[in-house]
C-alpha positions as CSV (number, residue, x, y, z in Angstrom):
1,M,0.0,0.0,0.0
2,P,1.4,3.4,-0.9
3,Q,2.5,5.8,1.9
4,Q,-0.2,8.4,2.4
5,Q,2.0,11.0,4.2
6,N,-0.4,13.9,4.9
7,W,-2.0,14.1,1.6
8,Y,-5.5,13.5,3.0
9,T,-5.2,16.9,4.8
10,M,-4.1,18.7,1.7
11,I,-6.6,17.6,-0.9
12,D,-10.3,18.4,-1.3
13,L,-12.1,16.6,-4.1
14,H,-15.7,17.8,-3.5
15,C,-16.9,21.3,-3.5
16,H,-19.5,23.5,-5.3
17,S,-19.6,27.0,-6.8
18,L,-22.4,29.3,-7.9
19,F,-22.4,27.4,-11.2
20,S,-24.5,24.8,-9.4
21,D,-25.8,25.1,-5.7
22,G,-22.7,26.7,-4.1
23,Q,-22.6,30.4,-3.2
24,H,-19.0,31.3,-4.1
25,T,-17.3,32.0,-7.4
26,P,-14.4,29.8,-8.5
27,E,-12.1,32.7,-7.8
28,V,-13.2,32.7,-4.1
29,L,-12.8,29.0,-3.9
30,I,-9.2,29.2,-5.1
31,A,-8.5,31.9,-2.5
32,K,-10.1,29.7,0.2
33,A,-8.2,26.6,-0.9
34,K,-4.9,28.5,-0.7
35,Q,-5.8,29.9,2.7
36,A,-6.5,26.3,3.9
37,G,-3.1,25.1,2.6
38,L,-4.5,22.7,0.0
39,K,-2.3,21.2,-2.6
40,A,-5.1,19.9,-4.9
41,L,-8.7,20.9,-5.5
42,A,-11.6,19.5,-7.6
43,L,-14.7,21.6,-8.3
44,T,-17.6,19.1,-8.5
45,D,-20.6,21.2,-9.5
46,H,-23.8,19.3,-10.2
47,D,-24.0,18.2,-13.9
48,S,-21.8,21.2,-14.9
49,I,-18.2,22.0,-15.6
50,E,-18.8,25.7,-16.4
51,G,-16.7,26.6,-13.3
52,L,-13.6,24.7,-14.4
53,A,-12.1,27.3,-16.8
54,P,-12.5,30.2,-14.3
55,L,-11.1,28.0,-11.5
56,Q,-8.0,27.2,-13.6
57,Q,-7.6,30.9,-14.6
58,A,-7.8,32.0,-11.0
59,N,-5.0,29.6,-10.2
60,Q,-2.4,31.6,-12.2
61,S,0.4,31.0,-9.8
62,N,-0.2,27.2,-10.1
63,D,0.1,26.8,-6.4
64,L,-2.7,24.3,-6.6
65,T,-3.2,21.2,-8.7
66,I,-6.6,21.5,-10.3
67,I,-8.4,18.2,-11.0
68,S,-11.3,18.4,-13.4
69,G,-14.4,17.3,-11.6
70,I,-18.2,16.9,-11.8
71,E,-21.0,15.5,-9.8
72,L,-23.5,13.6,-12.0
73,S,-27.0,12.9,-10.8
74,T,-28.1,9.3,-11.5
75,R,-31.2,7.2,-10.8
76,W,-30.8,3.7,-9.2
77,K,-33.9,1.8,-8.2
78,K,-35.9,4.5,-6.4
79,Y,-32.9,6.5,-5.3
80,D,-31.1,9.6,-6.6
81,I,-27.4,8.6,-6.5
82,H,-24.5,11.0,-7.2
83,I,-21.4,9.9,-9.2
84,L,-18.3,12.0,-9.0
85,G,-16.0,12.2,-12.0
86,Y,-12.3,13.2,-11.8
87,G,-9.5,13.8,-14.2
88,F,-11.6,13.6,-17.4
89,D,-11.0,15.5,-20.6
90,A,-13.3,18.5,-20.2
91,Q,-13.5,18.8,-24.0
92,S,-14.8,15.2,-24.4
93,P,-18.0,15.1,-26.5
94,V,-19.2,12.3,-24.3
95,I,-19.1,14.5,-21.2
96,T,-20.6,17.3,-23.2
97,E,-23.6,15.2,-24.3
98,L,-24.2,13.9,-20.8
99,I,-24.3,17.4,-19.4
100,I,-26.7,18.5,-22.1
101,R,-29.1,15.6,-21.2
102,Q,-28.8,16.3,-17.5
103,N,-29.5,20.0,-17.9
104,E,-32.6,19.4,-20.0
105,S,-33.9,17.0,-17.3
106,R,-33.0,19.4,-14.5
107,I,-34.8,22.3,-16.2
108,E,-37.9,20.2,-16.9
109,R,-38.0,19.1,-13.3
110,A,-37.6,22.7,-12.1
111,R,-40.6,23.8,-14.2
112,Q,-42.7,21.0,-12.8
113,M,-41.6,21.9,-9.2
114,A,-42.6,25.5,-9.9
115,E,-46.1,24.3,-10.9
116,C,-46.3,22.3,-7.6
117,M,-45.3,25.5,-5.7
118,R,-47.9,27.5,-7.5
119,S,-50.6,25.2,-6.1
120,L,-49.0,26.0,-2.7
121,G,-49.4,29.8,-3.3
122,V,-46.0,30.6,-4.6
123,E,-46.2,32.4,-8.0
124,N,-43.4,32.4,-10.6
125,A,-41.3,30.0,-8.5
126,Y,-39.0,29.0,-11.3
127,D,-38.1,32.6,-12.2
128,K,-37.5,33.3,-8.5
129,A,-35.3,30.2,-8.1
130,C,-33.3,31.3,-11.2
131,V,-32.6,34.7,-9.6
132,V,-31.4,32.9,-6.4
133,A,-29.2,30.6,-8.5
134,G,-28.0,33.0,-11.1
135,H,-28.6,30.5,-13.8
136,L,-31.4,28.3,-15.3
137,R,-30.3,24.9,-14.0
138,V,-32.0,25.3,-10.6
139,G,-32.4,22.6,-8.0
140,R,-34.1,22.0,-4.7
141,P,-31.7,24.2,-2.6
142,H,-32.7,27.2,-4.8
143,F,-36.4,26.4,-4.4
144,A,-35.8,26.0,-0.7
145,Q,-34.5,29.6,-0.6
146,V,-37.6,30.7,-2.5
147,F,-39.8,29.2,0.3
148,V,-37.7,31.1,2.8
149,D,-38.0,34.3,0.9
150,E,-41.7,33.9,0.6
151,G,-41.9,33.7,4.4
152,M,-43.3,30.1,4.4
153,V,-40.5,28.6,6.4
154,K,-37.7,30.0,8.6
155,D,-34.8,28.2,6.8
156,R,-33.8,25.9,3.9
157,Q,-33.8,22.9,6.1
158,M,-37.4,23.4,7.1
159,A,-38.3,23.9,3.4
160,F,-36.9,20.5,2.6
161,K,-38.7,18.9,5.5
162,R,-42.1,20.4,4.7
163,F,-42.1,20.7,0.9
164,L,-39.1,19.3,-1.0
165,Q,-38.3,15.8,0.4
166,R,-39.6,12.7,-1.3
167,G,-43.3,12.4,-0.7
168,K,-43.7,16.1,0.1
169,P,-46.0,18.4,-2.1
170,A,-43.2,20.1,-4.1
171,Y,-41.0,17.1,-4.7
172,V,-40.7,15.9,-8.3
173,P,-38.6,12.9,-9.3
174,T,-36.2,13.4,-12.2
175,P,-35.4,10.9,-15.0
176,W,-31.6,11.1,-14.5
177,I,-29.2,9.0,-16.4
178,S,-28.3,5.5,-14.9
179,I,-25.2,4.7,-12.9
180,D,-23.9,2.7,-15.9
181,E,-24.3,5.7,-18.2
182,A,-22.5,8.1,-15.8
183,V,-19.6,5.8,-15.1
184,A,-19.2,4.9,-18.8
185,G,-19.2,8.5,-19.8
186,I,-16.6,9.5,-17.2
187,N,-14.4,6.5,-18.2
188,A,-14.7,7.1,-21.9
189,S,-13.5,10.7,-21.3
190,G,-10.4,9.5,-19.6
191,G,-11.5,10.0,-16.0
192,Q,-12.3,8.0,-12.9
193,A,-15.7,7.6,-11.4
194,V,-16.4,7.7,-7.7
195,L,-19.5,6.9,-5.7
196,A,-20.3,10.1,-3.8
197,H,-21.2,10.3,-0.1
198,P,-22.6,6.8,0.4
199,V,-23.7,7.5,4.0
200,K,-25.9,10.4,2.9
201,Y,-28.4,8.1,1.1
202,C,-29.5,6.5,4.5
203,L,-29.6,3.1,2.9
204,T,-29.8,-0.2,4.9
205,K,-26.6,-2.2,5.0
206,L,-27.9,-4.6,2.5
207,R,-29.1,-1.9,0.1
208,L,-25.7,-0.1,0.4
209,H,-23.9,-3.3,-0.5
210,E,-26.2,-3.7,-3.5
211,L,-25.4,-0.1,-4.6
212,I,-21.7,-0.6,-4.3
213,V,-21.9,-3.9,-6.3
214,A,-23.9,-2.1,-9.0
215,F,-21.3,0.7,-9.1
216,K,-18.4,-1.7,-9.2
217,N,-20.0,-3.7,-11.9
218,A,-20.4,-0.5,-13.9
219,A,-16.6,-0.2,-13.8
220,G,-16.5,2.5,-11.1
221,S,-13.1,3.3,-9.6
222,G,-13.6,4.6,-6.1
223,M,-15.9,5.6,-3.2
224,E,-16.0,8.8,-1.2
225,V,-14.9,7.6,2.3
226,V,-14.8,11.0,3.9
227,S,-17.4,13.6,2.9
228,G,-18.7,16.6,4.8
229,E,-19.7,16.0,8.4
230,I,-19.2,12.2,8.3
231,S,-18.3,10.8,11.7
232,E,-15.1,8.9,12.5
233,L,-17.1,5.6,12.9
234,Q,-18.8,6.1,9.5
235,A,-15.5,6.9,7.8
236,K,-14.0,3.7,9.2
237,E,-17.0,1.7,7.9
238,M,-16.7,3.3,4.5
239,A,-13.0,2.6,4.4
240,G,-13.7,-1.0,5.2
241,L,-16.1,-1.3,2.3
242,C,-13.5,0.3,0.0
243,V,-11.1,-2.5,1.0
244,R,-13.7,-5.2,0.7
245,Y,-14.8,-4.1,-2.8
246,D,-11.3,-3.1,-4.0
247,L,-12.2,0.5,-4.5
248,L,-10.0,3.6,-4.2
249,A,-10.9,6.1,-1.5
250,S,-11.8,9.7,-2.0
251,S,-12.2,12.6,0.3
252,G,-14.0,16.0,0.1
253,S,-15.6,18.6,2.2
254,D,-18.7,18.9,0.0
255,F,-18.4,22.7,0.7
256,H,-21.1,25.0,-0.6
257,S,-20.6,28.2,1.4
258,D,-19.6,29.5,4.8
259,E,-23.3,30.0,5.6
260,F,-24.6,26.6,4.7
261,S,-21.7,24.2,5.2
262,R,-20.5,23.2,8.6
263,I,-17.3,21.8,7.2
264,S,-15.1,24.4,5.5
265,L,-13.1,23.9,2.3
266,G,-10.3,21.5,3.0
267,R,-11.3,20.9,6.6
268,Q,-12.9,17.5,6.3
269,R,-11.9,14.5,8.5
270,Q,-8.7,12.7,7.7
271,L,-8.9,9.7,5.5
272,P,-8.5,6.4,7.3
273,V,-5.1,4.8,6.7
274,N,-6.3,1.3,5.7
275,C,-7.6,2.4,2.2
276,I,-5.8,3.6,-0.9
277,P,-6.4,7.2,-1.9
278,I,-7.7,7.8,-5.5
279,W,-4.9,10.3,-5.9
280,H,-2.0,7.9,-5.1
281,Q,-1.1,7.8,-8.8
282,W,-1.8,11.4,-9.6
283,N,1.1,13.8,-10.1
284,I,0.6,16.0,-7.1
């Protein structure tokens, strides 16, 4: 097993900018990454790589190694599962085509959600969510803020609980691509696919194993062992699953903003020592 040194405290492979549901520009993220002492950073916006070019441009001194990244939404059984892609060719037509499909699905879902919100008394919810987001590819966090702005709930968390979770009046499922399609697209573009924040799906142990097997059978490369607020026990459990299924381990803060993220950029828990980091062969 390769020596990890302290790389796990110097690499953040999961964060978001205002090009998806984060609140910071790529330029601000670069500044925060350098302040945190990071050596490598991946911007993993949802179904978008629009932030990659400005992120690279902001890194003019090349103090940081920038890894191309994306977080693709997929549908597996009845669950929305996220697949992270790293190190792919951003000019790949395969990635471009996947992003176009995802954006079309996201916008259609957003318009349907806006109709649901109109029945709840919120007019022009899609337009309002676009103002919150600053773009047309709005998601549930943006609609959650609309509920807050309309005075219907006190915060985004309450908006999700009352209106936006599965089974609630403003929830609309989305026909995302499959895990197989996401992994195949990332691999075909020269990248590596990673199963994002497996703890976050709140699956039973049996269902989680089924998910990992499905991901592994799709030729996935790794799993996010450390993500956001994950506990030490959960990280150890995810590391054990990485070893069991011969997957590489990834780590990220899942940082969105100082206001909405409890874990700051680059401040996630250390990666357990019994798993192999996905970056062990990267030139960083």
